[in-house]
N, C-alpha and C positions, 0 to 999 in steps of 0.2 A: 632675795625677797623675804621680807618678814611677814609672818601670818599673825593676824590678830583675831582671836576667837573668844568671844564673850557670849555667855549663855543668855543673859538678860538683855533685852533691847535697850534699856536705859544705860547700862554700862557700855554697850557697843556705841550708842549715840555719843556719849561723853568722850570715848576714845577717839572717835572719828572727828568730832569737833575740835578736840585738842590738837590732833594732827593737822587739820586744815588751817587752824589759826596759827600754827607754828610757821607757816609759809611767810606770813607777814606781807611785805611789799614785793616779795619775789614771786616768780612764776611757779606754778604747781599744776599738776594734772589730776583729774578725778574721773572715775567711771562710776556711773550710777544708773538706776532704773527709774524712768520717769513715772510719776504717779498717774498721769492722765491716760496713757495708752500702754504702759508696760514695756516700752521699747528701751533698749540700752542706749546710753548717751555718754560720749567722751567729751571732756571739756578742759581747756587750759584756762586757768583763772589767776587772778591776783586779788589781794585784799588791800584795804587802805589806799585806794586810788583817790587822791584828793581832787584833782582837776582834770578829769578826762576831757579830751578835745571834743568829742562828738556826743557822748552820753552823760548828761548831767545827773547829779544825785537828785532823786525825787524831791520836789519842792516842799512836801509836807513835813520834812524833818529838818531841824535847824542845823545840827552838826552831824558829821559822818559817824561819830561814835554812837550817838543815839540811833542812827540808822541801822547800825549793826546789831544793836541790842533791843530791837523792837520786840514787844511782847507777843505779837502775832507769830514771829519766828520761834520764840521760845516754846510756845504752846504746841506748835505743829511740827517741831523738830526740823526747822529749815535754817539754812544759813545763806545770807545774801552775799554774792561774790561778783566780781567784774569779769565777765566772759570775754576773753581776748580774741576768740575766733569768730565771733558774730560779725558778719559783714553788714554794714549799714548803707542804704541807698537813699538818694534824694528823690524828689518828686518826678524827675525825668528818667529815673531808672539807672543813673550812673552811680558807681560806687562812691560813697561819701567818706568812708572811714571804717575803722574796726572797733569793736567793743560795745558791750551793753551789760546792763545789770540783770542777773539771773538769781533765782533761788534754787538751792539744792536740798532735796530731802535727805537728811542725815541717816535715816533708818534704812535707806536702800542703797547706800554707797557700797561698791564692791571692791574698789581698788583706789589707792591714793599714791601718787608719786610726788614727794616733797623733799627738798634738801638732798637730792641725790640718792634717796632711798625709796624703795617701792614697798608698799604695805598692801597685803591682800586681806580683805575683811571677810571672814567666814561667818555666815549667819546660821 
């Protein structure tokens, strides 16, 4: 396990974003603290999912690359990923598939597992 310790928030956010983007189209795992209620969350994610079966890319963005580089995400230290664990249900309550888009706050990430390596983020 490698430990990443940065004193400034901006440097820590850059290091976390670089690690998360290094996963590319492969599966990776991230642990973070949710902004809404302060609970810990574990997530398996992928980036650059072009045509998910059940969760389409939001229609307000023309291309996926523009979707990842949204200005709102840059200002609020968020990264948008495809959550592979989210179970989707249809109107009748039956499981319809897996996967949905989620935003992760980069400043509250505590652990990343990518490329066979585990990184612990010390704040």
